[in-house]
N, C-alpha and C positions, 0 to 999 in steps of 0.2 A: 603674408607680410604686407603691412600698410604701404601704400605708395608714397615715396618721398616727395614732399612739396619743394619745388625748385624756385629759388629766389635769384635776383640779380646780384645782390651784395649781402655778405654776412659780416657782422661786426663782432670782434672779440675784445673783451676788456673786463674791468672790475666793477660791473654794475650791480652785483648781487648782494652787496653789503647793506648796512644801515647808515652809511655815510651820505648825508644829504647832497653834498657836492658831487660825489661820484654818481649818485642816481641821476642827477640833473645833467651831468656831463654826457652820459650815454644816451639818455632820452633825447638830448639836444642833437647829438651826432646822428641818431636814428632819424629824427625829424628832418635834419638838414639834408641827408642823403635821399630820403624819400621825396623831399620837395623838388628834386631834380628828375623825378619820374622813375626812380629805381625801386623795384620791389625788394624790401630789405628785411632781414631777420637778424636777431642777436643770438650769438652762440652761448649756450648754457655753460656753467662752470665745469671744466674738465675734471673728471675724477671724483665728483661729489657723490656721496652715498645717500641712500634714501632717508636715513635718520639724522642727517646733518642739520644743525641749527640754522644754516643759511637758507633753508627752505621756509624759515619763519621770520625773515627780516622785512623791514619796510621796503627795501629794494625789490624783494620778491613779490610783496603785495602790490607794489606799484607796477611791476612788470606785467602781472596778470591782467591789469586794467588797461595797459597802454601800448604794449608791443609784443610781437611773437618771439618765441625762442625755439631753438633746435632741441631735440632730445639730448639727454646727458650722455656723453661718451667717456669711457675710461681712456687713459692715456695711450694704451696700445691699440685703440680703435678710432683715434681721431681722424685717420685717413678717410673715414666714412663721411666726414664733413664736405669732402669734395663733391659729393652728390647733391649738396644743398645750394651751392652758389658758384658762380664763375669769377667772382671778385671777393677777396677777403680784405677787410680793413682792420688793422690793429688799432684799437681805440686809444683814447687819451688818458691823461693823468699818469700816475707813477708806474706804468706798465713795464718800463725798462729800468726800474730800480732793481738792481741785481738781487737784493734781499727778498724781493717779491717774485720776480720773473723766474728765478732759478727753480722755484717750486713747480713750475708748469712745464718743465722738461722740453723746452724749445718751442712750445705752443705760442708763446708771446712774441716769437719771431717767425711765426707761421710755418714752422718746420713741417707740419702735416700737409700743407698745401702742395698740390702737384705743380710742376714747373710751368705748365700751360695756364695756370690760374693767375689772374692779376692779383698783386699783393701791394698794399699801401699801408702806411702808418699815417694817422692824423693826430697831430698835437701830442705825440708821445712824450713822456717825461722820464728823465733819469732820477729826478727827485733830489739828487746830490751833485756835487761838482765833478763827479766822474763815474765811470762804469766800473765799480769796485769788484772785479771778478778775477779768478785765477787766469793765467795766460792761456790755458787750453780752452777755457770758456770764452775768452775774448776772441780767439781765433775761430772757434765754431760760430760765434755770433757774427763775425765778419763774413763768413761764407754764407750764412743764412740771409744776411742783409743784401748780398749781391743778387739775390733772387727777387728783390723788391722792385716794383715799377716806379715807386715814388716814396721818399722818406720825408715826413714833416714832423717837427718837434715843437714843443710849446715854449720852452725857455730859450733865452738868448745864449746862455752857456751851453745848451744842448747841441747847438749847431757846431760849436767847437769840439765837443766831445765826439760827435759822429766823425768829424774830420780827423782829429788827432788820434782817436782810438781805433777807428775802423777804416780810415782813408777813404771816406765816402762823403758825398754832399747831401745836406739836408736843408730844408726850407723851414724857417720859423713861421708858425701860423698861430692864430688865436685859439684858445680853448673853445670847444664847441658851444659853450654857454653864451659866448659873445657872438659867434658866427651865425647862429640860427636866428630866425625871425623871433624877436622877443614877445610877440603876441602869444606864443605857446604858453608863456608863464601866466598870462592873464587868465587863460582857460583853466589852468591848474589852481590858481588862487581862488577862483570862484567856487571851487569845490572844497575849500578849506573849512574846517570846523570854526576856525577863528573868524572867517568871513561871515559865517552864519550867526555868530553871537556878537560880532563887532569888537574889534580890539580897542582898548582905551587909548585915546590920543590926546595930546602928544605923549610920546614915551621914548625912553632910551632902550634900545634893543641890544642884547649881548648874545654872541654865539661863541662859546668857549669850549674847545675840545679837551684842553688839558688845564684844569683849574689849579691855580696856586694862590698863596696868600698875597703875593705881589700883584697878580692880576686882579684879585678881589679889591685891593686898595686902589688900583688904577680905575676900576669901574666905579667905585664909590666916589672917587674924586670927580670924575666926569659927571656923574649924576648930580652931585652937589653943585658943581659949577654951572651946569645947564639947567638945574632946577627941574629935573624930569623924573617921573616915576619909571620903574624898570620892568622889563620883561626879559627873562633869561632863557636861552636855549642851550642845551648841552648836546654832546655827541649822541648819535642815534643808536649806538650799541647798548642795548638794554642791560647787558651784564655789567656795564660800568656805570649805569645811571645813578644808582644810589650812592656809590662811593664818590662820584664826581659832584653830585648834589651836596654831599656832606662837605667836600673840600671847598665848594663855592660859598656855602654857608650864607645864603641870602634868600629872602622871600621872593616869590614871583617866578619860580622855575616852572616852565611849561611841562605838564605831564603828557605822556602818550603822544608826543610830537610826531607828526607825519610830514613828509616833504612838502605837501601843499601848504601846511601851516607855516613851515619854515620860510617858504617864499613870501607868504602873506605878511609875516611879522617884519621881515627885512624891508619889503616894499612900502609898508605903511609907517615905519619908524621915522623919528626925527634925527636920530643919530645912532650909529652902530659902533660897538667895540667888539673886536673879534681877534682870535688867534688862528683863524682859518683862512687859507688862501682863497677858497671858494666863497667864504663869507665876504671877503674884501671884493672879490670879483662881482658878486651880485650887488654890493653897495655901489660900485662903479657903474654897473649896468643900469641900476635904478636911480642913479643920481643922488645918492645919500651921503652926507658927510660921515666920515668914519675914521677910526684909528685901528690899525692892524698891528698886533704884537707878533713879531716874527717868532716862529716855532722851530727851533733847531732840530728837534727830534723828528720833525716831519719834512725836513729839507728846506734850508734857507734860500737856495737859488730860485725856487718857485716864487717866493715873496719878492726877492730882489728884482727879478725879471718883470713881474707884474707892475711893480712900482715904476720901473724904468720905462716900460713900453708906454704907459699912460702919463708920464711926467708927474707922478704922484709919490715920488720917493719920500717926501716929507711927511706922508701919512703913515709910514711904516716905521715902527720902532723895534729894537731888538733886545730891549730890557724894559720890562713893565714899569719899573720905577721911573723911567724917563717921562712917562705920561704925567707924573706929578709936577714936573718942573718946566714943561713946555706948553705954555698957554696958547701958542699958535696952533696946536693940535685941535683946539676947540673951535677954531674959526670955520666959517663956511668954506666950501670948495666952489670955485668957479668952474662949472662943468662944461662950459662952452668949448674950451680947448680939448678937454677929455673926450667929449662926444664927437668932436671932429676927428680926433685920432681914431676913435672907435669906428667911425664911418669908413675911413680909409683902410684900416686894418681888416675890417669885416669884408670889404669889397675884395681885398687882396687874398684873404684866406679862402673865401668862397670860390674865387677864380681858380686857385690852386687845386682844390678838391674836385671841382667840376671838370676841369680839364683832364685831370688824372683819371677820373671815372669814365669820361667819354673816350679817352685814347685807347688804341689797341694795346694788347699785351706787348711789353717792350723790355722785359728784364734781361739781364746779361745771360743768364743760363738758358732761357728759352730761345733767345736769338742765336746763341752759339752752342747748339746741342753737343758738339764734339767736346766741349769743355765740361759738360754736365757731370760726367763720371768723376772728373778730377775735383770738381767743386762741391759735389754732394757730401754731406756730413756723414761720417761713419755711424753706424747704428749704435755701437758701444761708445758713445761720446760722454763728455763730462756732464752736460745738461741732462741728457737722457738717463743717466744713472742716478741723478738726484732724486731722492724720495720725498713724497709729500710730508 
């Protein structure tokens, strides 16, 4: 049997897809934690089978080039992950959206981790205004969260969800893409195919996950008003590419887009139109004027919180048709205040994760072992019975 490689920290989350924002979220969290001197590994998707298409995604291609992962474990053997690290960090994005996390049988609340292991969440998101789960799943989740040494969430509303639903305290922090040193993106953009052939400038960039006729009209309106040629980026899931391209029905769609190209096109554009929360995040990070069309199917609180944190509520619309009648959306953004907010928020977010990583294990269960039996989740629980 091969010897297990021991790390300081293991990160769990949704990095394995072809969603460019998710890929960058987990790479950023990996780089942020490693920057503090912690040897870090990322946990592979629990329960995945050898023939799963997720082994062919851009996220998987990117992972092979940029960070280590653990072996794949089935759900009944996740306890083996305790051999790999002494601290587990539940990563960012919509990991606590019940429609997503219920498939992972408690893993996204670190159920597999021993009491003696440090357990943190960093910028976890519920994606929606609440934790929409049956009462028994809510209670099980409450017990699992009591084992955490620190809980941080990404959205303003999420702080209230943790308090009202689980009677626990959470800290709001920035998404990892904001918290990490942004120089890591320069390194990636230099590897882009677009960088090698040079992107046409100036140009309007779009990143649309869910094309509609109304969004198409909004994009054409902005392009006409700004007098800019267009470069269009679609969702990275190849099984939806042709249908989304047909729905968008415009020339200039980038084929075979990789995450390095995605960064490059946003960084070098003159204006961005997107319906993606991470699209808007990178526009803010790179200082690009943008319009973000809120996407109800992907969770509006994410958009609302991002706009509120950076005082950019006026750049977010929740009906694509509004773009046609609001000329102020085409104006430049004074990024001086935005980047001052970013500086403060980045400092605060880094301080939170650094202090939690450096601190000794201090969760309620570990410090009060006599309560452990009472608070442990029963094996035949709601989440553990949920099938993939």
